[in-house]
Each structure stands twice: as C-alpha cells, then as structure tokens.
N, C-alpha and C positions, 0 to 999 in steps of 0.2 A: 791017103787022106781023102775024106769025102769032100764033096763040093761045098757043103754047108760049112765045114771047118775052114776051108780055104776062104770062103766068103767072110766068115767071122774074123779071121786073121787079117784079111784085106781091109775090113772096116776098122779094125784096131790100128792098123798101120796108117790108114788115112787120117784117123783122129790124132795119132801121135805126130804125124807130119804137120798137121794144122797147128798143134800146140807148139811145135818147134818154130814154125813160121811166126806165130804170134809173139813168142818170147824174143825171137830175133828182131822183130820190128820194135818191140819195147826197148831193147838194148840199143838199137840204132837211133831211136828217137832220143833216148837219154844222152847218148854220146853226142848226138848232133846239138842238143841244147847246151851241153857242157862246152863244146867247142865254140859255139856262138857266144856264150857268156864270157868265155876266156878272151875271145877276140874283141868283144865290146870293151871289156875292162882294159885290155892291152891298148886299144885305140885311145881311150881316155887318158891312160898313163902317158902315152907318147904325146898326145895333144897338149896336156897340161905341162909336160916337161919342157916344151918349146915355146910356151906362151909367156 
C-alpha cells in the first residue's frame, strides 16, 4: 500500500472515530437527562406521599 492510501485510510478512521465519540456523547447526555428527570419525579412522588 502506498503512503497516500494509508494516509487516506487514517483520515477516514479519524473521522469515523470522531463520529462515534459524538454519537456516544449524545446518547450519554440523553441518558443523563432521562435519569435526572426520573429522579426528580421520584423525589416528588415520595415527598407528596408523606405530606
């Protein structure tokens, strides 16, 4: 394989890795927001159950 082909593949791999990282961050943020909202609603359920 020539050097330019390797460089092209490396650039594609770096771009793909960045896409994967971006998607992972999106999923983690959505999951974090979901967990927070569930905990907030759970807190209010408990608070009003004992009031």
